[in-house]
C-alpha positions in Angstrom: -9.9 -48.6 3.2 -6.4 -47.6 4.3 -5.6 -44.0 4.5 -9.1 -43.5 5.1 -10.1 -40.5 7.3 -13.3 -42.0 8.9 -15.4 -40.3 6.6 -14.8 -42.3 3.3 -12.5 -40.2 1.8 -9.0 -41.3 0.9 -5.8 -39.5 1.8 -4.3 -38.0 -1.1 -7.3 -37.8 -3.1 -8.2 -34.0 -4.2 -11.5 -34.0 -2.2 -9.7 -35.0 0.7 -7.0 -32.4 0.4 -9.3 -30.0 -0.2 -11.1 -30.6 3.0 -7.9 -30.8 4.8 -6.8 -27.4 3.6 -10.4 -25.5 4.2 -10.4 -27.2 7.7 -6.9 -26.4 8.4 -5.9 -22.6 10.1 -3.6 -21.0 7.5 -1.7 -17.7 7.6 -1.6 -15.7 4.8 1.7 -14.1 3.9 1.5 -12.4 0.6 -0.4 -9.0 1.0 2.4 -7.3 -1.0 0.8 -9.2 -3.9 -2.8 -9.6 -3.2 -4.6 -8.5 -0.2 -8.4 -9.9 1.0 -10.4 -6.8 0.7 -11.9 -5.7 4.0 -15.9 -7.1 5.0 -17.1 -3.6 3.9 -15.1 -3.3 0.7 -16.8 -6.7 -0.1 -20.0 -5.3 0.7 -19.8 -2.3 -1.5 -18.2 -4.2 -4.5 -21.4 -6.8 -4.3 -23.7 -4.2 -3.9 -22.4 -2.1 -7.1 -22.0 -5.6 -9.1 -25.4 -6.0 -8.3 -27.1 -2.7 -8.6 -24.8 -1.1 -10.7 -24.1 -3.9 -13.3 -23.6 -2.3 -17.0 -21.3 -0.7 -19.0 -20.5 3.0 -17.9 -20.3 4.2 -21.4 -23.3 3.3 -22.5 -26.3 5.5 -22.9 -29.0 2.9 -21.8 -30.1 3.0 -18.2 -27.7 0.3 -16.8 -24.9 1.8 -18.2 -25.8 5.3 -16.7 -26.3 4.0 -13.4 -22.8 2.0 -13.4 -21.4 5.3 -14.5 -23.0 7.1 -11.5 -21.4 4.0 -9.5 -18.1 4.4 -10.7 -18.2 8.3 -10.5 -18.9 8.3 -6.7 -16.2 5.5 -6.3 -13.6 7.9 -8.0 -14.6 10.5 -5.7 -14.5 8.8 -2.5 -10.8 7.7 -3.4 -10.1 11.1 -4.7 -11.2 12.2 -1.2 -9.1 9.4 0.5 -5.7 10.5 -1.3 -6.3 14.5 -1.4 -6.5 14.4 -5.0 -9.1 15.6 -7.7 -11.3 12.9 -9.2 -9.8 13.5 -12.8 -6.9 12.5 -11.3 -7.7 9.0 -10.5 -7.7 6.4 -13.1 -9.3 2.9 -12.4 -7.3 0.1 -13.9 -7.2 -3.7 -14.1 -3.8 -3.9 -11.8 -0.1 -3.0 -11.9 0.6 -4.2 -15.4 -1.8 -2.3 -17.0 -1.2 1.0 -14.9 2.6 0.5 -15.6 2.3 0.0 -19.3 -0.2 3.3 -19.8 2.3 5.5 -17.8 5.3 4.2 -19.9 3.7 4.5 -23.1 2.3 7.9 -22.5 5.6 9.2 -21.2 7.5 7.8 -24.3 4.8 9.4 -26.7 4.9 12.9 -24.9 8.6 13.3 -24.3 11.4 13.0 -27.5 14.0 11.9 -25.0 12.8 10.7 -21.6 15.0 9.8 -18.8 13.8 6.9 -16.8 15.1 6.0 -13.5 14.5 2.8 -11.7 15.8 -0.2 -10.1 16.9 -3.8 -11.0 14.3 -5.4 -8.7 11.3 -3.6 -10.0 7.6 -5.0 -10.8 8.1 -7.6 -13.8 6.1 -5.3 -15.9 8.5 -2.2 -15.7 11.2 -4.7 -16.0 9.9 -6.0 -19.4 9.2 -2.5 -20.8 12.6 -1.4 -19.7 14.0 -4.6 -21.5 11.8 -4.4 -24.7 12.0 -0.7 -25.5 15.0 0.5 -27.2 14.0 4.0 -26.6 14.3 3.6 -23.0 17.8 2.0 -23.0 19.6 5.1 -24.2 18.3 7.3 -21.1 18.2 4.8 -18.6 19.5 4.8 -14.7 19.3 1.2 -13.9 20.1 1.2 -10.1 21.3 -1.9 -8.2 20.1 -2.7 -4.5 22.0 -3.3 -1.9 22.4 -7.1 -0.1 19.3 -6.3 1.8 17.2 -5.2 -1.1 17.1 -1.6 -0.4 18.3 1.1 -2.6 21.3 3.5 -1.6 19.6 6.5 -1.5 22.6 8.9 -2.4 22.8 6.8 -5.8 19.0 7.5 -6.2 19.5 11.1 -5.6 22.2 11.2 -8.0 20.1 9.5 -10.6 17.2 11.9 -9.7 18.2 15.3 -12.1 16.1 17.7 -12.9 15.7 16.2 -16.2 14.4 12.8 -14.8 11.2 12.2 -16.8 10.2 9.2 -15.0 11.3 7.4 -11.6 9.8 4.1 -11.0 10.8 2.5 -7.6 8.3 0.0 -6.2 7.9 1.0 -2.5 7.2 -2.3 -1.3 8.5 -5.1 -3.2 5.7 -7.8 -4.0 8.2 -10.5 -4.3 10.8 -10.0 -1.1 8.8 -7.5 1.1 11.2 -5.0 1.3 10.0 -1.4 2.0 12.3 1.4 0.4 12.7 4.5 2.0 11.2 7.7 0.6 12.7 9.2 -2.5 14.9 11.9 -1.5 12.8 14.7 -3.5 9.5 13.9 -1.9 
């Protein structure tokens, strides 16, 4: 067979490409978007999925075990970030989290003032573009050629009446790390 790798697989077939991929050392450079969990985290997740499987809102035994597992995880995270457990919310990811915050702000304030940049997470961009209530009170900051914000512009935009400042600390597309907001 022409193009045979010696094991009976033809070059270009999905099987050959898969074996070539798994047998090739690769360097993963997209940790800003998704990071492989540490082995200890993987073990804890597997244990939780095996021993704490259930709907934590249910009253049955499996649900109550799942609730205790989730509450323990919340306590652990709160301790790591020096917060109260009731300040820790688990979501499925950035889009759900951003939607939750934006919709709660919009329903809690009559004239919310938003400060963000033009290189934010796609979910923030979509929220800003699709919500007329945000347009009236929006400071959409440009970035410099290197992808960083001008901190003087950010400070000017962050007034005491700003309701929400949404600046992506590390951009998941470019890897640019923004300096800390001047207000801490």
